C-alpha positions as CSV (number, residue, x, y, z in Angstrom):
1,M,316.5,53.6,17.2
2,S,318.7,56.8,18.1
3,Q,320.1,57.0,21.6
4,E,321.1,60.8,20.3
5,N,317.1,62.2,20.2
6,K,315.9,64.5,23.0
7,L,314.8,62.4,25.8
8,G,311.6,63.2,27.7
9,I,310.9,61.5,31.1
10,V,307.0,61.6,32.5
11,V,306.8,60.8,36.1
12,V,302.9,59.9,36.7
13,G,302.2,60.5,40.1
14,A,305.1,63.0,40.6
15,S,303.8,64.7,43.6
16,G,303.7,61.6,45.8
17,D,306.3,59.9,48.3
18,L,307.7,57.5,45.8
19,A,308.8,60.2,42.9
20,Q,309.6,62.8,45.4
21,R,311.8,60.9,47.6
22,K,313.1,58.2,45.0
23,V,312.8,58.5,41.4
24,I,313.5,62.3,41.0
25,P,316.6,62.3,43.3
26,A,317.7,59.2,41.3
27,L,317.0,61.2,38.1
28,F,318.9,64.1,39.6
29,S,321.7,61.7,40.7
30,L,322.2,60.7,37.0
31,F,322.1,64.1,35.6
32,C,324.9,65.2,37.8
33,Q,327.3,62.0,36.8
34,G,326.3,63.0,32.9
35,Y,324.3,60.3,32.2
36,L,321.3,62.3,31.0
37,P,321.6,63.9,27.7
38,E,321.8,68.0,27.9
39,D,318.4,68.3,26.2
40,F,316.3,66.1,28.2
41,H,313.3,67.1,30.2
42,L,311.4,66.2,33.1
43,Y,307.8,66.2,33.5
44,G,305.2,65.5,36.1
45,L,301.8,64.9,36.2
46,A,299.4,64.1,39.0
47,R,296.0,65.7,40.7
48,T,297.9,68.0,43.0
49,A,297.7,71.4,42.1
50,F,301.3,72.8,41.2
51,D,302.6,75.4,38.8
52,H,306.4,74.5,37.2
53,E,307.8,76.9,39.9
54,G,306.1,75.4,42.8
55,F,307.0,71.9,41.3
56,R,310.4,72.6,41.3
57,R,310.1,74.0,45.1
58,K,308.9,70.8,45.9
59,I,311.5,68.6,44.0
60,A,314.5,70.5,45.7
61,E,313.3,69.5,49.0
62,N,314.6,66.1,48.3
63,L,317.7,66.9,46.1
64,T,321.2,66.3,47.4
65,C,324.4,66.8,45.3
66,R,326.3,63.3,46.2
67,Y,328.6,63.0,43.1
68,T,329.0,66.8,42.7
69,P,331.7,68.5,45.1
70,G,331.5,72.0,46.4
71,V,328.7,74.3,46.9
72,A,328.7,76.2,44.1
73,S,328.6,73.2,41.5
74,C,325.8,71.8,43.4
75,A,323.8,74.8,43.3
76,D,324.6,75.2,39.4
77,R,323.5,71.6,38.8
78,T,320.5,71.6,40.9
79,E,319.6,75.1,39.0
80,A,320.0,73.3,35.9
81,F,318.4,70.2,36.6
82,L,315.4,72.3,37.9
83,S,315.0,74.2,35.0
84,R,314.3,71.3,32.9
85,C,311.4,70.0,35.1
86,Y,307.9,71.0,34.3
87,Y,304.3,70.1,35.7
88,C,301.0,69.3,34.4
89,Q,297.8,69.0,36.6
90,G,295.7,66.6,35.6
91,Q,293.7,63.0,35.8
92,Y,295.0,59.8,35.6
93,S,292.3,58.5,33.8
94,S,291.6,61.5,31.3
95,S,292.8,61.6,27.8
96,D,292.3,65.4,27.8
97,S,295.0,65.4,30.6
98,F,297.8,63.6,28.7
99,L,297.0,65.9,25.6
100,D,297.4,68.9,28.1
101,L,300.6,67.2,28.8
102,F,301.5,66.4,24.8
103,Q,300.9,70.1,24.2
104,L,303.5,71.1,27.2
105,M,306.2,68.6,25.8
106,R,306.0,69.5,22.1
107,Q,306.4,73.6,23.8
108,Q,309.8,72.4,25.5
109,E,310.6,70.0,22.6
110,G,310.0,71.4,19.3
111,D,309.6,69.3,16.2
112,G,311.8,65.9,16.1
113,P,312.3,62.5,17.1
114,V,312.0,62.1,21.1
115,N,312.7,59.1,23.3
116,R,310.1,59.3,26.2
117,I,310.3,57.0,29.3
118,F,307.1,56.9,31.4
119,Y,307.3,56.2,35.2
120,M,303.9,55.2,36.9
121,A,304.8,56.5,40.2
122,I,301.2,55.8,40.9
123,P,298.8,52.9,42.6
124,P,298.5,49.9,40.6
125,S,294.6,50.3,40.7
126,V,295.1,53.2,37.9
127,F,297.9,51.6,35.7
128,M,295.3,50.6,33.2
129,D,293.5,54.1,33.1
130,V,296.8,55.7,32.6
131,A,297.8,53.3,29.8
132,K,294.8,53.9,27.9
133,A,294.9,57.5,28.2
134,L,298.5,57.6,27.2
135,G,297.5,55.5,24.1
136,D,294.6,57.7,23.4
137,S,297.0,61.1,23.7
138,G,299.6,59.7,20.7
139,L,302.4,60.1,23.5
140,V,303.4,56.7,22.9
141,A,305.8,56.1,19.8
142,C,304.4,53.5,17.8
143,G,307.7,51.9,16.5
144,D,307.5,53.2,13.1
145,R,309.6,56.2,13.8
146,D,313.1,56.7,14.8
147,E,312.2,56.9,18.6
148,W,311.3,54.8,21.2
149,S,308.7,55.0,24.1
150,R,309.1,52.8,27.6
151,I,307.1,52.5,30.3
152,V,308.2,51.6,34.0
153,I,305.8,50.0,36.5
154,E,306.0,49.6,40.0
155,K,305.3,46.5,42.2
156,P,302.8,44.9,43.1
157,F,301.8,43.6,39.4
158,G,298.2,42.6,40.5
159,R,297.3,40.7,43.7
160,D,297.5,36.9,42.3
161,R,298.1,35.0,38.9
162,Q,294.8,35.9,37.3
163,S,294.9,39.7,38.3
164,S,298.5,39.9,36.8
165,D,297.4,38.3,33.8
166,I,294.6,40.5,33.0
167,L,297.2,43.8,34.1
168,I,299.6,42.2,31.6
169,Q,297.0,41.7,28.7
170,E,295.5,45.3,29.1
171,M,298.8,47.2,29.4
172,H,300.1,45.5,26.1
173,K,297.3,46.8,24.2
174,V,299.4,50.1,24.2
175,F,302.7,48.8,25.5
176,T,304.3,46.2,24.0
177,E,306.5,43.6,26.6
178,D,309.6,45.0,24.9
179,M,308.6,48.4,26.0
180,T,307.8,47.4,29.4
181,Y,309.9,47.7,32.4
182,R,308.6,45.8,35.7
183,I,310.8,47.4,38.3
184,D,312.0,45.4,41.5
185,H,313.9,48.1,43.5
186,Y,315.9,45.5,45.4
187,L,317.2,44.3,41.7
188,G,319.2,47.5,41.8
189,K,320.8,47.2,45.2
190,E,324.6,46.8,44.5
191,I,325.1,43.7,46.5
192,V,322.0,41.8,45.0
193,Q,323.7,42.7,41.5
194,N,326.8,41.1,42.9
195,L,324.9,38.1,43.2
196,L,325.6,36.7,39.9
197,V,329.4,37.9,40.0
198,L,329.7,36.1,43.3
199,R,328.5,32.8,42.1
200,F,329.7,33.0,38.5
201,A,333.1,34.7,38.7
202,N,334.9,32.8,41.6
203,R,335.4,29.0,40.7
204,I,335.5,28.4,44.4
205,F,331.7,28.6,44.7
206,E,330.2,26.4,41.8
207,P,331.3,23.0,43.4
208,L,329.7,23.9,46.6
209,W,326.5,25.8,45.3
210,N,324.0,22.6,45.8
211,R,322.7,19.8,48.1
212,K,325.6,17.7,48.5
213,T,327.4,21.0,50.7
214,I,324.6,23.2,51.3
215,H,322.0,22.5,54.8
216,S,320.0,25.5,54.2
217,V,319.6,29.1,53.1
218,H,317.6,31.7,54.9
219,I,316.7,34.9,53.6
220,K,315.2,37.7,55.8
221,W,314.0,40.9,55.9
222,A,313.4,42.8,58.7
223,E,312.1,46.3,59.8
224,P,311.8,47.8,63.5
225,V,309.1,50.1,62.8
226,G,305.2,49.7,61.7
227,V,303.8,50.6,58.7
228,G,303.1,54.4,59.1
229,P,301.6,56.5,57.2
230,R,301.7,53.5,54.4
231,G,299.2,51.8,56.3
232,G,296.2,52.4,53.7
233,Y,298.4,51.3,51.1
234,F,299.8,48.1,52.9
235,D,296.5,46.8,54.4
236,G,295.1,46.0,50.9
237,F,298.1,43.9,50.0
238,G,299.9,42.6,53.2
239,I,303.4,41.5,53.8
240,I,303.5,38.7,51.3
241,R,302.6,40.5,48.4
242,D,304.5,43.8,49.5
243,V,307.8,42.1,50.0
244,M,307.8,38.0,49.9
245,Q,306.5,37.6,46.3
246,N,308.8,40.1,44.7
247,H,311.7,41.1,46.7
248,L,312.5,38.2,48.1
249,L,311.8,35.6,45.7
250,Q,314.1,37.6,43.2
251,I,317.1,37.2,45.5
252,L,316.2,33.6,45.7
253,S,316.1,33.4,42.1
254,L,319.4,35.1,41.8
255,L,321.0,32.7,44.4
256,A,319.6,29.4,42.9
257,M,319.1,29.7,39.5
258,E,321.6,27.8,36.9
259,R,324.3,29.3,35.3
260,P,323.0,31.2,32.3
261,A,324.5,30.6,28.9
262,K,325.6,34.3,28.6
263,F,325.1,37.5,30.5
264,D,322.2,38.9,28.8
265,A,318.6,39.9,29.6
266,G,317.2,36.7,28.0
267,A,319.5,34.2,29.5
268,I,319.6,35.4,32.9
269,R,315.7,36.0,32.9
270,D,315.4,32.3,31.3
271,A,317.5,31.0,34.0
272,K,315.2,32.6,36.6
273,V,312.2,31.6,34.9
274,Q,313.3,28.1,35.1
275,L,314.3,28.0,38.6
276,L,310.6,29.4,39.5
277,K,308.7,27.0,37.8
278,A,310.9,24.4,39.9
279,I,309.3,25.7,43.1
280,G,306.5,23.6,44.2
281,P,303.1,25.8,45.2
282,L,303.7,27.2,49.1
283,S,301.2,25.2,51.0
284,L,299.5,26.5,54.4
285,D,301.7,23.8,56.5
286,D,304.8,25.6,55.3
287,L,303.6,29.1,56.1
288,V,303.4,31.1,59.1
289,V,301.4,34.7,59.5
290,G,301.6,37.2,61.9
291,Q,300.6,40.7,63.2
292,Y,302.0,43.1,64.9
293,G,300.4,44.0,68.4
294,A,301.2,46.7,71.1
295,S,304.8,46.9,72.5
296,E,305.3,45.7,75.8
297,S,306.0,49.1,77.0
298,G,302.5,50.5,75.3
299,R,304.6,53.0,73.4
300,Q,304.2,51.7,70.1
301,T,300.6,50.7,68.9
302,A,299.0,47.6,67.2
303,Y,298.7,47.3,63.7
304,V,295.1,47.8,64.0
305,A,295.4,50.8,65.8
306,E,297.8,52.2,62.9
307,P,295.9,55.4,60.7
308,M,293.8,54.0,57.7
309,I,294.1,50.0,59.1
310,P,290.1,48.9,59.4
311,S,289.3,47.2,62.9
312,G,289.8,43.6,62.6
313,S,291.9,43.8,59.7
314,L,293.6,40.4,58.9
315,S,296.5,41.4,56.9
316,P,299.5,40.0,58.0
317,T,302.7,42.3,58.8
318,Y,304.8,39.0,59.1
319,A,305.1,36.1,57.3
320,A,307.6,32.8,57.2
321,A,307.4,30.5,54.2
322,L,309.7,27.3,53.7
323,L,310.1,26.9,50.0
324,K,311.2,23.8,48.1
325,I,313.1,23.5,44.9
326,H,312.4,20.2,43.2
327,N,315.3,20.1,40.7
328,P,319.1,17.9,41.1
329,R,320.6,20.8,42.3
330,W,318.5,21.9,45.5
331,E,316.3,18.7,46.1
332,G,316.2,18.5,49.9
333,V,317.5,22.0,50.8
334,P,314.9,23.8,52.7
335,F,314.9,27.9,51.7
336,L,313.3,29.9,54.5
337,I,312.2,33.6,53.5
338,E,311.0,35.4,56.3
339,A,309.6,39.2,56.3
340,G,308.0,41.0,59.1
341,K,307.7,44.9,60.4
342,A,307.8,45.8,64.0
343,L,310.4,43.5,65.0
344,D,313.7,44.1,67.0
345,E,316.1,44.5,64.3
346,R,316.6,46.3,60.7
347,I,318.3,43.5,58.4
348,N,318.0,42.2,54.9
349,E,320.3,39.4,54.5
350,V,320.9,35.7,53.3
351,R,322.3,33.2,55.4
352,I,323.5,30.2,53.5
353,R,324.5,27.4,56.2
354,F,326.9,24.7,55.0
355,H,326.6,21.0,56.4
356,E,328.7,20.6,59.0
357,V,332.0,18.6,59.0
358,P,331.5,14.6,59.4
359,G,333.5,13.2,62.3
360,D,334.5,15.4,65.0
361,V,338.2,14.6,65.2
362,W,338.8,16.7,68.4
363,G,335.9,15.0,70.4
364,D,335.7,17.8,73.5
365,Q,333.5,20.5,74.0
366,Q,336.2,23.3,73.8
367,A,336.9,22.3,70.4
368,R,333.4,21.9,69.1
369,V,333.4,22.3,65.0
370,E,330.7,24.8,64.1
371,A,329.0,24.7,60.3
372,N,330.3,27.0,58.0
373,E,328.2,29.9,56.8
374,L,328.3,32.5,54.0
375,V,326.6,35.7,55.4
376,I,325.7,38.1,52.4
377,R,323.9,41.4,54.0
378,I,322.2,43.5,51.5
379,Q,321.3,46.5,54.1
380,P,322.1,47.7,56.4
381,D,326.2,48.3,55.9
382,E,326.5,46.0,52.6
383,A,329.0,42.9,53.4
384,I,329.7,39.5,52.8
385,T,331.1,37.5,55.6
386,L,332.4,33.7,55.6
387,K,332.3,32.1,58.9
388,I,335.0,29.6,59.3
389,M,336.8,27.7,61.9
390,N,340.0,28.6,63.3
391,K,342.2,27.8,66.4
392,V,342.0,30.5,69.3
393,P,345.6,31.6,69.6
394,G,347.0,30.1,72.9
395,L,348.7,26.8,74.7
396,G,345.4,25.1,74.7
397,L,343.4,23.7,71.8
398,E,340.2,25.7,71.4
399,L,338.0,26.4,68.1
400,A,336.1,29.4,67.5
401,R,334.3,30.6,64.6
402,T,335.4,33.8,63.1
403,D,334.8,35.8,60.1
404,L,336.3,36.8,57.1
405,N,334.2,40.0,56.1
406,L,334.2,42.1,53.4
407,R,332.4,45.2,54.2
408,Y,331.6,47.2,50.7
409,Q,331.8,50.7,52.3
410,A,335.7,49.8,53.7
411,A,336.6,47.5,50.4
412,F,335.7,49.9,47.8
413,N,336.4,53.5,47.9
414,T,333.3,54.8,45.7
415,L,330.0,55.8,46.7
416,I,327.4,53.2,46.3
417,P,324.9,54.1,43.7
418,D,321.2,53.9,45.0
419,A,318.9,51.3,43.5
420,Y,316.9,53.6,41.6
421,E,319.7,55.1,39.7
422,C,320.9,51.7,38.5
423,L,317.7,50.7,37.5
424,L,316.6,53.9,35.7
425,L,319.9,54.3,33.7
426,D,319.2,50.6,32.4
427,V,316.0,51.9,31.3
428,I,317.8,54.8,29.5
429,E,320.3,52.5,27.8
430,G,317.4,50.2,26.8
431,D,319.3,47.0,29.5
432,R,316.7,44.9,30.7
433,N,318.8,42.4,32.7
434,L,317.3,43.5,36.1
435,F,313.6,43.7,35.1
436,I,311.2,41.0,35.4
437,R,309.6,39.4,32.0
438,A,306.1,38.4,31.9
439,D,306.4,34.8,32.2
440,E,309.0,35.0,35.2
441,L,306.3,37.2,37.0
442,A,303.4,34.4,36.4
443,A,305.9,31.6,37.7
444,A,306.4,33.8,40.7
445,W,302.7,34.0,41.1
446,D,302.2,30.2,40.9
447,I,304.2,29.9,44.0
448,F,302.1,31.9,46.1
449,T,298.6,32.4,44.2
450,P,297.2,29.2,46.0
451,V,298.1,30.0,49.6
452,L,296.7,33.6,49.4
453,H,293.5,32.3,48.1
454,D,293.6,29.9,51.1
455,L,294.4,32.5,53.6
456,E,291.5,34.8,52.2
457,S,289.3,32.2,51.9
458,R,289.4,30.8,55.4
459,K,289.8,34.0,57.1
460,T,293.1,32.9,58.7
461,V,293.9,35.1,61.7
462,P,297.5,35.8,61.9
463,E,299.3,34.9,65.1
464,S,300.1,38.4,67.3
465,Y,303.3,39.2,68.3
466,P,304.8,42.3,70.4
467,Y,306.1,45.4,68.6
468,G,309.6,45.3,68.8
469,S,309.8,41.8,69.1
470,A,311.3,38.3,67.1
471,G,308.3,38.1,65.9
472,P,305.4,35.3,66.3
473,E,306.6,31.8,67.9
474,A,305.2,30.0,65.2
475,G,307.9,31.2,62.9
476,R,310.5,29.9,65.4
477,R,308.8,26.6,65.2
478,L,308.8,26.4,61.4
479,A,312.6,27.3,61.6
480,R,313.0,24.3,63.8
481,R,311.2,21.8,62.4
482,Y,313.7,22.3,59.2
483,G,316.5,22.7,61.1
484,F,317.5,26.0,60.9
485,L,319.6,28.0,63.7
486,Q,318.0,30.4,65.9
487,G,319.1,33.8,67.1
488,K,319.3,37.2,66.2
489,S,321.1,38.4,62.9
490,S,325.1,38.7,63.4
């Protein structure tokens, strides 16, 4: 399959927020860095009424030239990029709309082989309609020509194991597994990609990375804002499906998996699947769900008062889940994953706490020894911090826990690429390391599907917590039950 073919990138749902704020700006950044072929074209398809010029003006609102020095060169690159952008108004389920798109593409591309990427920046409810319409239109390369087609699908991939399996089966009627790239943008974040390097390229960590040395692992995702304009989408899924079953579970997989046989997509994803299958299904006893109420000041409204949220909604905006990995490396180590909106901080981090030093040889309060921690902060301000004990300078004996701190922006004199830039470049190059395989997705759903069904069948009412607080008290009780230290991230 030639990499020198013309490249056509189709963004389905091109007028939407995801396409306009993330996908298309990431493609522009790749273009500015020279990663897209000169004869590439970008095509948007959506229901919104645009002509080509109107679409280009809309795109231009979100383009920034991070990699192009100088105002003149930025303007030149922007103009060059926009000149390659075209728009087709149509319905997602209509083969005729995609035939119109095909005609537009042929007008720009001419004859000859063309590699194509289809990015589904649309709700999951219309994935299958779009795939069928694409197949019927003849846009998808069949594999017997010197060209390829790839489809990129955004999470959530179904609502549970059954719906996920059906989605995979139906999509495979048009796009094979090798053509399918299930994207989780957290896997494109620089520090998440670094987890494999941190673990397997540093000799010091492997002897420590097990139950004998590690006491607990806490993976936290917190936002200080509510659902806002995403309320209609969010209420159909809730925080577990929106964040936990994908983003946080992917981070856990990279943290806890065994060393892959080699650094390639198959071996890495084999190791992740093996790890996920070692996690037992989550139970209600080890799960807390919450929903934010109004702030104590009354300035921020409760979740059920947000636009597009039905009165009496039981969708959780906070969840804390205790996962147990049943294998020789991790048996007995609690993994707490926690996610919430409208909390008191913005943080996404991994906190690995080591066992305390056995025996206190100092024996007084001033010299109290605290457990070491390795903190990996994914956002904001990416950093890796090792918390160790040191003697405070002076004539007396006083110990204090201090930080060995690697801040990415201070340590590396380079721009940190956006997650979508990394992942879209991987799609173009056919690198599947950071994309989710069908059996991996099934194993992830097996962990959460039973408890999601339990919550819905019992009509479990989430515990209320004030907007801007640390979350529900039940979350702290769950953490204390398994020996996690309390307190705000630091």
